[in-house]
N, C-alpha and C positions, 0 to 999 in steps of 0.2 A: 216473867211476862215480856220484858223488853227484848230478851234474847230470842224468844220465839217470834215476836212480831217483826223483827229485823230480817228474818229469813224470807226469801222470795217464795212465792207460791210453788214454783217448780221444784224447789228444794225441800219442801215440807215432807215430813214423814207422817205416817198414820198417828204416831204418838204425839207429834206436834199438833196435828189437826184436832184430835179429840181433847187434848189438854186445853187448847184455845177455845174449843166449843164449851167446855165446862166453865172456863173463866168468863166467857160471854154470858152464859146463862146465870151466872152468879153476880153479874154486874147489876147494881140497883137501878140503873137507867134502862136496862133491857126490859121492854114490855112484852108480855105474852098476849095471846088472843083468847080472851075469856070464854068466848062462845064456840071455840073450834074443837070439835071432837077429834079431828085428824091430828091437830097439834098435841092435844092431850094424850092421844095414843102414842105419838112419837116420843113424848117426854117419858111416858111409862116404860117404853123400850130402853131409852137411854139410862133410866134409873137403875136398870138391871146390871149395868156395868159401872155404876158410880158416877154418872154424869147428870147434873141437873141442879136446880136451885137448892142451896143448903147442903150440897154434897161437895166432896173434895176428891177429884179424880186422881187415881194413881195408876199409871200405865204399868209400872214395874210390878204392881201387886196382882195383875191379871194372870190367869192361867195361860200357858203357851198357846193352846188351841184357840183361846179367845183372842189373843193378840194376832194370831195368824188370820182368823176370820175377819177381824177389824181391818187388818192391813189389806186383805184381798178386796174388801168392800170399799175401802178408801181408794185404792188404785183403780178399781173398775169404775167407781163413781167419777174420779178425775177424768178418765178417758171418755166417759159418756158425756160429761159436760163439754169437754173440748170438741168432741165430734159433733155434738148437737149444734154448735155455732158454726164451726168450720164447714160442715157438710150441709148446713141449712135445714135442720130438723123441722119438719112442717108442723110439729106439735107446738113449737114455741117461736118459730121464725116465719117471716113473710118474705118471699123473694121479690126484690125490686130491681129487675134487670141485672141480676148477678150480685147485688148487694143484699145482705141478710139483715132484715129489720126485726128486732124482737117484738113479739105481739104484746106490747104493754098497754092494752086498752083498759086496764084496771089494776088495782094493787095486787101484788103477787101472793100475799098471804101464805097459804100452804102449797103453792105451786113451786115445789122444791127445785125442779129442774130449771125453770126460768129464773128463779131467785139465784141459784148457783151460777148460771150463765152470766147474769148481770154482775154478780160479785166478781167473777173472773175477768170478763171482757169489758164491762162497763162500770167499774167501781165508782160509787157515788152518783151513778146515773139515776134517772127518775123512775118511779114505779107507776107512772101514768103518763100519757102523752100531753098532759096539760102544759108542761114545761117544754120538753123537747124529746125528740127521738133520735136514734142513731142507726146508721147503716154500716155494717162491717163487710169487708171484702178481703179475700186472701188470694184470689186468682185473677188472671188477666182475661181479656175477651176470648182467648183461645182455651181457657180452662187450665192454664199452666200456673204454678205457684209464682207469686210476685217475688222478684229478686232484684236487688240493687245493681246487679251486674248487667241488667237490661235497661233499656230506655222505654218510657211509656208516655202517652198523652191522655188527658181527660178533657174532653171538649164539651163545653156548655153552649147551648143556643141562648143568646142574650134575650130572646123573646120567650124562653121557656126555662128560666132559672128555677131552682127549688122554691116552691111556694111557701113562704113563711111570713109571719107578722113581725119577727124580730131580725134574726140573721142566721146564716148558715156558714159552716166551715168544713174543710177537708183536711184533717190532720193526718200525718204519716208517722208510723211507728215501726220499730223493728218487729221481728216475728213474735217476740215475747210481750209486745205491747208497751214498749218504752220509747221515749223520745231519744234520738241519737244526735249528739252535737254535730253541728255543721258550720261552715264558714260564714253563713248568712245569719245564723241564729234564727232561722225560719223553720217552723215546724208545722205550718198549715197555710193554706190559702183560704181566704174568707171573703164574705160579701162586703165587709167594711173596706177591705183593700180595693175591691172593684169600685165601690161607690166613691172612694176618695181619689180615684184615678191613678192608683199605684200599680195597676196591671194593664198590660197591653191587650187591646181587642182589635179584631179585624174581621170584616165581613159578617158582622153580627154574631161573632163567636168569641168565646173566651177559651183559649187553649192553655191548659196547665201542663208544663213539661216536667216530668218526674224522672230523674236520673241522678246518679251519684256525682258525676263531674259536671261542672258548670257548662251550659251550652255556649258555643262559640258565637252564635247569633245573638246580638244584644237584645232584640225584641223577645226572643225565647228566654234569655237570661232574666228578663223582667218578670216572667211568669214561672220561674224555676222553683220547683219544690224539691229540695235536696233529699235524695234517698240514701238510706244506710247501705253499706256494702253488700250485705247478705240478704236473708229473708226479711220480708216486711209485710205490712198490712195497713189498711186505712180503716178508720172508724169515723165516718162522716157524721156531723151533728147538725140538726135542724131545730132551731129554737122558735117556738110559736108555729109549729107545723100545721099546714092544711092537711085535710084528710088523705089526700093522695100520697103523702109521705108516710102515713100511718098504715094504710092498707096495701101499700106497695104498688099502686097504679101509676105513680109518677115515673116518667121515662128517664131514670137516672143514667147518666152517661157511663159507659164501660171504661175500664182501664185498658187502653189499646197499646199493644207492644209496637214499637217503631221498627220497621223493617230496615235492616242494615244494608 
């Protein structure tokens, strides 16, 4: 178990995935949906390959053609989940001025695609907007992939900050969704920093400077969000969101590339 869970999602094989699935379904703390015909049907299908409560899955004992079919399904599913979020699949995502917000207006139950997307891109995130919602973005205002070799700005109107009852934050990650060490040990800009006067504002605006190297201008350096060297992404979080952050009608600022 430990050996499997230590692997990154990107390095998982089909054998890893289905073995972990069987372990999860045999965990006594794992609850099933008693009244779900869809889940029951899925469990019946999994039983045919030895996965489910009371069963012990053995990848090596499967016929070669079954292993191949499961591998193809695993790989296609992985690509579908990644594409759903990156490309903003309208079945599960709401566009908020380029930021993709998962439509979590209720618990996911048997909405497998949304559940998988949350597990991959928003691990430990909420299954309803009562707590918070997140907005994910992979591209700049020109539609180009975000990359730390470039410089960007994210500009908030101080009169139109994200409407929340608690707080908001803009964390930055590498392309795989992990924090990257930097000299400031700063991994996000948030509303607490603004309220405590730790950020520079000018002309009723808060400008966040996103780049790998520290800005030369001291005022810009105050609002510097260090970027990783390569590909990157943001997953903004809004705690106690008003409805405009849930339905995507809030005018979330774009990630604007700085012209050299």
